[in-house]
N, C-alpha and C positions, 0 to 999 in steps of 0.2 A: 787556801785547797776549798776545795768542792766539801760540801757537804757529802753528795752524793758518795763521794770513797768513806768518809773516817762515817759516815751514820747509815746512808744507805746501803750500802756492801760490808761495811763492817759491823758497827753495832748492832743493827738489827738484822741484813740479810746473812749473817752467821758464816761470813767466810772472813777470811784476813785481810784486811785492806794492806794494799803496798801503795805507797805514796810516794812522787817524785821528789820529795825536799825531804831537807831534817825536820826531821819532828819536833824539833824546840821552838821553833818562831811558834807566836800566838797567831789566831784564828780569829774572824769574826763572823758571828751568824748576822748573815743578810737576806733579806723577809721581802717580799712584795706589800709591805705597806705602805701604805699612799700609792699604789702603783693602779688601782681601781679609777672609776671613773674621774673621780676627784683629782685625783694623783696625775694622770692623762691629761687632766686642764688644765694643772699648773704647769706639768713638763711643755704642752706647748703653748704656752702663754709666749706674746711676743719677747718679757724678758727674760727668756730662758735661753733664745737664740745667743749662738754666736760663742758657746764654751759649755764645755763638760762638766758634768755634777755628780756628786757622789751621795749613792743614796746612803741617808742616815741609817746607821748601826751603833748598836751599843756597845758595850765594852770589847775588847780580847779578850781571849782566854787564850791556855795554854793546849796543842789540840789534842794532847793527849786527856786532859780532864773533862773537852768539850766532848771526845767521843765514850769514856767512862759515864757523862751522866747523863748521856743519849740510851746508854745501854741502862741504867737505871730507869729513866723515863719509861724505857719499853718492856721493861720489864724480863731483860736476857744478861746472860752472861757478857762482861766485857770481851771484844775481840781483842784478835795480836794486831801488832800493826807494824809494818816493816817498813824501811827506806829501800827502795830500789838503787843498787850501787848505778856511778855515774856508768861504769864499763858495760853493766848490763844493758841501760839502756841504749848506750851505743852501739851495742850487739846486735841489739833488736831493731836499731834504726836501719840495719843492712839489709832487713827482710821486708821490713814494714816500713812504706814513708812516712805513715803519717809519723810514727815516734822518730823517726827519724825530724823531723821538723822540728821535734820538741828540745832539740839541743839549740835551736836558734832563740827560744825562749826560757831558757835555763834558768836565766837570771831570777825572771821571774817567781821561783820557787825555791833559790839558793839566799834573798836576801827578804827580808818583813816587807811588807807594802806599808806604807803610813799612810791611813785613810782619815781625812777632816769632811767632815759632813755638815760644819758650823754654818757655809755660804748657804746652803740649798735649805739648809732649816732654817733660818733666816728671813733666808727672802721668801719662801714657797710656803711657812710655817708648820715643815714637818716636823715630824719627830721620829725619832728610832723605834722600833719593836722592842719590848724589853726582853735581855737574853734568854732568859729562863722562856717564855711566851714563844720568841723565835725559833730556838731550839726542840721545843716538844712541838709547836707546825710541823716542824722538818719530822720530825718523828711520827708524827700522826702522818702526815703523807706517806712515808716510806709501808708503813702497817697496812695502810690501805690499799698503796700496791700490791703487797705480799698477801694481801686476801685475794683482789683481782685476779692472781697470777694462777690462783690455786685453786 
């Protein structure tokens, strides 16, 4: 689940986060660490060809805990998190083609993803951004975005 939904719209944006899945799944904070010039150089090296690589991520955490922690970092009250019922998504899909397409990838929101970045870490010498540091970076991004929009 995108941190845009639970951090940007919910914890910091002042609105209720509406999720497409059961909030019981753990989430990971994925940052762009290693995606600067050095990361691009590593990713375009010949040894990177021919396979997909997982971006290094720190420990997973329960979604509600991530949202609450993001709210604390932002200095705002924690916001409500609601799960959109499947029937509501199907009904909205009758009028909105993008939402209709979500049915095809619904499995991505109903079962946990297993992410193993050990191959990328070992091959390219990458390391995950620590969880708290990555979440703080997301919070700072959304706060800057809010200030710019004001």
